[in-house]
TIRO-568117 format. One record per residue (C-alpha): residue in one letter; x, y, z. Coordinates in steps of 0.2 Angstrom, whole numbers, plus 2048, in hexadecimal, padded with zeros to 3 digits. Each point is the difference from the previous one (the first is absolute). Layout:
% TIRO-568117
AXYZ;...
This chain:
% TIRO-568117
MC22A7F2D8;K8097F180C;L8097F47F5;C80C7F6809;R8097EE7F7;F7FC7F1807;D8037EE800;D80D7FC7F3;D8018107F9;R7ED8047F8;L7FB813801;G7EE80380C;L7F280E803;V7FF800811;Q7EB804802;G7FA7FE815;G8047EE804;E8037FC7EF;V8127FD7F0;L7FA8037ED;D80C7F57F9;V80680E7F1;S80D7F87FB;A7FB8037EF;A805812800;L8137FB802;E8007FC7ED;V8008147FF;I811800805;P80E7FF7F4;A80C7F17FA;Q813806807;R8107FE7FB;W80F7FE80A;P804808806;I7F480780A;A7FB813803;P800804814;G7ED800803;D7F17F4807;P7F97FF7EE;L7EE7FB809;I806814809;V8078047F0;H7F07FE7F7;L7F380180E;E7F480D7F6;R7FC7F67F2;V8027EE80C;A7F180880B;E7F58047F1;R7FE7F27F9;A7FC7F6811;R7F4809801;A7F97FC7F1;L8047EE807;A7F880080F;A7F07FD7FD;G8017EF7FB;A80F7FE80A;P8057EF80B;R7FB803813;R80A7F880F;K7FD806813;L80E80B805;H8027F380D;A8077F07F4;V80C8077F7;K810804802;L805814802;K8118047F9;S80B812800;P7F48097F2;V8118087F7;A80C7F27F9;N80E8077F9;P80881080A;T80D8087FE;K805802810;I7F9803811;V7FD812807;N800800815;A7FD813809;P80B7F9810;I7FA809811;N7F18097F7;Y7F580380F;Q80580B810;A7F87F680D;H80A7EE7F7;I80D80E804;D7FA800810;E8037EF802;A80E7FA7F9;K80A80F80B;N7FA7F480F;D8007F17FA;Q8147F97FC;G7F77F27FC;I7FC8097EF;A80E80E803;H80F7F67FF;G80D80D804;R7F880C7F3;D7FE812801;M7EE8037FF;S800815803;K8057FD7EE;G7F08027F5;I7FC7F97EF;W80980C7FA;D8127FC802;W7FA7EE802;G7F97FC7E9;L7F67F67FB;F8067ED7FF;L7FD7F17F6;K7FB7EF804;A8037F27F1;T7F27FA7F7;S8037EE801;A7F7803811;L7EC8067F8;I7F57F1804;G7EC804804;P7F57FC80D;G7FB7F07F4;E8147F9808;E80A801812;I80C80880A;R80E7F6804;L80C80380A;R80E8027FB;F809802812;P7F57FA80D;E80A80280D;R8028147FF;R7F180D800;N7F77FF7F2;D7F68107FC;H7E98027F9;E8038127FA;V7EE8087F4;E80380C7F4;L7F58077F2;A80A7F97EE;V80080B7F3;V8017FA7EF;I80780D7F4;G7F77FF7EE;K80B8047F3;R8118077FE;C80780F807;N81080B808;H801811809;V7EE7FE804;K7FA80E809;M7F5800811;E7F380A7F2;G8007F27F2;A8037F180E;L7F17FA801;Q7FB7FC7EB;C80F7F5802;I7F77F4809;A7F77EE7FB;G7F87FD810;Y8047FC812;A7FF7ED80B;I8057FD811;G8127FA802;L8067F980F;D814807802;M8057ED80A;T811803808;I80D7F880E;R80780D809;G812802805;P8108077F9;E7FF7FC7ED;L7FD80C7F5;Q7EC8017FD;C8017FC7EE;F80B7F1805;R7F47F980D;K7EF8057F8;S8027F47F4;P7FF7F0802;D7F37F67F4;T7EC805806;Y80881180A;A7F580B7F5;V7EE7FA7FF;C7F580B7F2;G7EB7FD800;P7F57FB802;W7FF80A7EF;L80380F7F6;V7F080F804;T80380F7EE;R80780F804;D7EC8077FC;E7F97F6810;I80B80980C;P8018147FE;D80B80180F;P8097F5806;N80780B80E;N7F17FB809;L7FE7F2801;D7FD7F3813;L80C7F1801;S8047F280B;L8067F0808;R7F97F2808;V80D7ED807;N7F37F3806;G7F380D7FD;E80980B80C;L8028137FC;R8118077FD;Q8028107F6;N7F480B7FB;S8038107F9;N7FA80A7EE;T80B8067F1;R7FB812806;R80F7FD80D;L80E7FE7F3;V81180E801;Y7FE7F87EE;S7F18057F7;V7FE7F17F0;E80380F7F6;R813805807;L8067EE802;I7FC8027ED;E80880C7FD;Y80F7FA80D;A8027EF7F6;S7FF8067EE;S80F80E804;F80A7F3802;Y7FA7F17F3;T7F67FC7F3;L7ED7F9805;Y7FA7F57F5;P7EB7F87FD;G7FD7F380F;D81180780C;L7F9800812;I80280E80F;F7FC7FA810;T7FD80F807;G8057FD814;T7FA7F880E;P7F5806810;E8047FE80E;G7FB7EF80D;V80E7F57F3;G8027EF80B;P8087EE7FF;V7F57F27F5;K8067ED806;P7FA7F27F3;G7EC7FB7FD;D7FF813807;V7F18077F5;I8038127F9;T7EF80A7FA;A8048127F9;D7F180C7FB;I80280F7F6;E7EF80B7FB;C7FE8017F1;I80B7F27FA;G7F87F280B;R8067F0808;L8117F6802;E8017F0808;I8117F4801;R8027F2807;V8167FE809;A8067ED7FF;D8037F780B;T80E7FA7FC;Y80E8087F3;D8027F77F0;Q80F8027F5;
């Protein structure tokens, strides 16, 4: 199943080139009172929502996919977890490009660096625009497989890690190059792109063998496969949950392959991941505060 969030926070079931408006399925989510429990309510109740969405599909209003504004399929993650230098070829290119490394010791691995968090306020979907915070600096694209956590989990072992997943999406970890810590220069508004929809776990039995690519204005920049991850999806979940509790709707951006490069205002970024689909987003002409 492919579920999207579109327009004014409608819930859609994606079938071919159409979006079926199954927003009424959200009614199965119980009302909450303050303080709100951690976790995205849609993901917490995903099985019930999905069941209701299937029942509504036959009579649901239909829209053309190109005619709706796609938002991030997850609205309220408690955290966006990112894996740095998780493809060897990206590590190699960083060693040879100080525009990426900025003096950092690239002989170290993810086991030395650990993971880092992006601000949840950075999260947008492909129907919005990337707004470059400092266009005079180098702003790079990084295509990544995004994992959506499906249940509360802590100290997960690799053997059971995939059972903690609700689904998958395409992620763009936009980044400002520079000397600051990653969590700071990768967290401006619009610098965490997720979409175009959530593909439920059952549709992707092996997330560690997916082709992924990225183009800028039609030019191929990145092209790899998730089998080249240094830390697999399962190992990333084990690693992350050894430090903190993961909640439903939390996102794990699994790392980017080689080919990262700068974008400029007006560029169009197109990212593809096998079994998920295609995400297209524009870089705004100017930064709008």
